[in-house]
N, C-alpha and C positions, 0 to 999 in steps of 0.2 A: 523447378521454378514454382510450380503450383503449391508445393508444400511451404516454400519460402513466403509466398504471398499469403498463404493460409495463416502462418505464424504471425505475420504482421497484422492480419485482419482480427485474429483472436486478441492480440495485445491491444489493438485499437478498441475493440469491444469492451475489454476490461477498463481501459482508460476513459472511455466515453462516459462511464458512470460518474466520474469526477465532475464532468460538465453538467450532467443531469442533476446531480446533487447541488452543484453551485447555482444552477438556475433556480431551483426550488428555494435554496437558502437565501438568495439575494432578492427574489421577487415575492416570496411568501413569508410572512412572519409566523414562525413555528415556535412553540414554547421550548425553552431551553432544556426542560426535563425530557421532552420528547426527543430532541436532538441527542442528548446524553444517552438515553436508552437505546437509540439506534446505533450509536457509536459503541456501546458496550456489546450489543449483539454482533456488530461487525468485528469486534475484537475477538470474540469467541469463535467466529467463523474462520478468521485468519489463524488463530492459534491451532485450530483443528487441522487446517490445510497444511500448515508448516510441520505439524507433528506426523500426520499420516501420509502426506503426499511428498513433502520435500526432504525432511530429515530421514524418514524411513526409506525413501527411494535412494537417497545419497548413501546410506548405510549398505543397502542391497548392492549398489554399484561398486563401492570402493572400500567398504568396511568401516570400522569405528574411527580409526586415526584420521584419515582424510576428512571424514564427516565432522569430527570434533574440531579439527584445525580450521576447516572451512567455516563452521558456525561461529567459532570464536573470532575468527578473522573478520567475518561480516559484521558481527556485533561491534567489534573494535572500530572498524572503518566508519560504521554508521555513527557510533557514539562520538568519535572525534570530530567528524564533519558536522554533526548536530551541535556540538559545543561551540564550534566556530560560528555557525549560523545564528545560534541562539544569542550570542553576544552582539550580533549585528541586527537584531530585531525580529528574528523568526522563531523565537522560543514558544510563542503562543499561536503559531500558525493555524492550528486546528481548533482553536477556541472560538466559540460562537458568542461569547460575551464581550466585555469591554477591555479585555487584556491586550488585544493586538494594538501595537503602536501605529499612529498615523505617520506619514512621511515628515510632517512638520515636527512631530514629537521625537522621531529618530530617523535622520536622513539615511537613505539606503535600505530601510527596513522592507520596502516593497520588493526590491531585488532579492534580499535575503529570504523573504517568504517564498518567492518564486523558485529559488534554488532549493529551499527546503522541501517544497512540494515535489520537485524532481527527485530529490534524495529519497523521499518516501515511496515514489511510484516506480522508479526504474527497476529495483530488484524484483518486485512483484511481476512486472512485465517480462523480464528476461526469463524467468522460470516457465512462463507460458510457452515461450519459444523453445526452450530446451526440452519441454515435455513431448514435443513432436519428433525429436531425434530418434533415429533407429527405425524410422518408418511407422512409428506408432501413431495413435490418434491423440488429439489434445486431451489434457486432463480436465475433464468437465468440472471436477470439484475445484481445481485450482482457479479456473476461469470464473466460476460461480463465486468463490470466496473473494477473489479480487474485485469482482463487480459489486457484490453485496457490501463489502467494507469500503469501497470507494464512494458510494452514494453518501453515507454520513460524513466521510472525510470532506468531500466537496461542499456538502450542505453546511456543516459546522464552520469551515474555514471561510466560505463566502459570507455567511452571516456575520462573522467577525470582521471581515474586510469592509462590509457595508457600514458597520458601526464605527470603524476607524476612518470613515470618510472616503474610502477608495471608490473610483468611478465604475459604472458598469462596464465601460470599455476595458478598463484594466482587468477586472475580475473575469470576464468572459473570454478575453484574449489570452489570459494566463491559463485558464483551465482548458481551452481549446488547444492551445499549444502543447500542454502536458498530455492531453489525450492522444495527439498526433505523435509525440515523442514516445509514448507508451507503445504505440504500434511499432515504431522504429526499433525500440529496445528489444521487443519480442522478436522482430525480424532478425536483429543482429544476434540475439541469443541462439537462434536456430542456425543462422548462416555461418557464424564464426566458430561454432563449437561442433560442427558436423563430423569432423574426423578426430575428435578428442577421445582419449582413452577413458575407461570407466573411472579410474581414480581422479582424473581431472574433472570429469563431469560431476563426480561426487563432491569435490571441493567447491566447484562453482554453485551447485544446487544448494549445498549446506551453507555456503557464504550468503546466498540470497536469503535462506531461511533464518540465519542468525541476524541479518540486517532487519528483516521483517519483525522478528521477535523483539529486538531492541526498539524499533519504531513503535510497536504496540505498547511497550512498557513506558516509553518516554513521552509519547504524544496522545495516543488513543485512550488508554485507561485513565490518565489524569483528567481528560476532558469529560469522560463518562462519569467519573466519580464526583466531579464538581457539583453535579446537579442530581444524578440518580442516587448517589450516596449508597445507602445500604442495600439497594436493589441491584447495584452494579454486578455483584458476583452471580446472582441468580440469572440475570439477563445474559451475561457473558457465557455461563454454562449452557443456556438455551441455544445460543448461537453455535457453541462448540458441538452440541449434540445434533443440531440441524445439519452442519457440515459433515459430521461423522456419519450420520444416516445416509446422506447423499453419496458419500464415498463407498458405503457398503452397497448401496443399490447399484452404483456404477460398476462395482467389482463383481 
C-alpha cells in the first residue's frame, strides 16, 4: 500500500509542475522567446528521459520487438488522438501566442484543449508508476524530466488561454484537475501492472515513450521554434545533456 501511495505521490509531483507553470504563465507576462527557450530545454530533457530511461529499459525487459511495437503503437495512438482533438480546436494548446481559439471562435475548443492536455500528460505519469515495479525506487530522472518539461507546457498553454479570453477559473481548474489525474495515472501504472511479465512491461513502457516522443515533435518543438528559431537546437541539446548527466549521476 505504501508503494502504491508513493507512486501516486510521485505522479502528482510531476503533474503539479503544470499548475505551477500555468500560474506563472497566466499571472506574469513573460516574453514569448523566453517561453520558447524553456520549452526547447524541456523537450531536450524529455527526449533524453525517453531514450535512456524508457526505451532502454523496455529493451532490457523485453527485447527489441516488444519495444519497437510498443513505441510505434504509442506514437500511432497519440497521433490519431491528436488529429481528432486538433480538428476540434486543440491544435495549438501549448502555444503562448494568439493561435489558441476562443470558445466563441470555435465551440468546444475548451473541452478539446483539456482533453489534449490529458493526452499529453497521462503517458508521462504512468511511466513514473511503472518505474516503482519490482520493489525498485522511483526513477529520479523520469520524475525530474516530467517536472521540468511540465513547467513550460503549463506556462505556455496558460498564456495562450489567457490571450484567447479564458477565465482564471477555467485555467486553474483545468491544470489542477490534470495534476490530480497525473497522480492517479501514476498510481494506476503501478497498481495495474504489478504482476505483468517483462514483455508486457516492455510494451507498456515503450508505448508511453513513443507517445511522449510524438507529443514532443507535434506540440513542444513547434512552439519552441516559433520564437527561439535558430537557437532551438542548441537549447534542446542543453536540456538533453542536463537530463543525461542526471541519469549518469543517478546510476
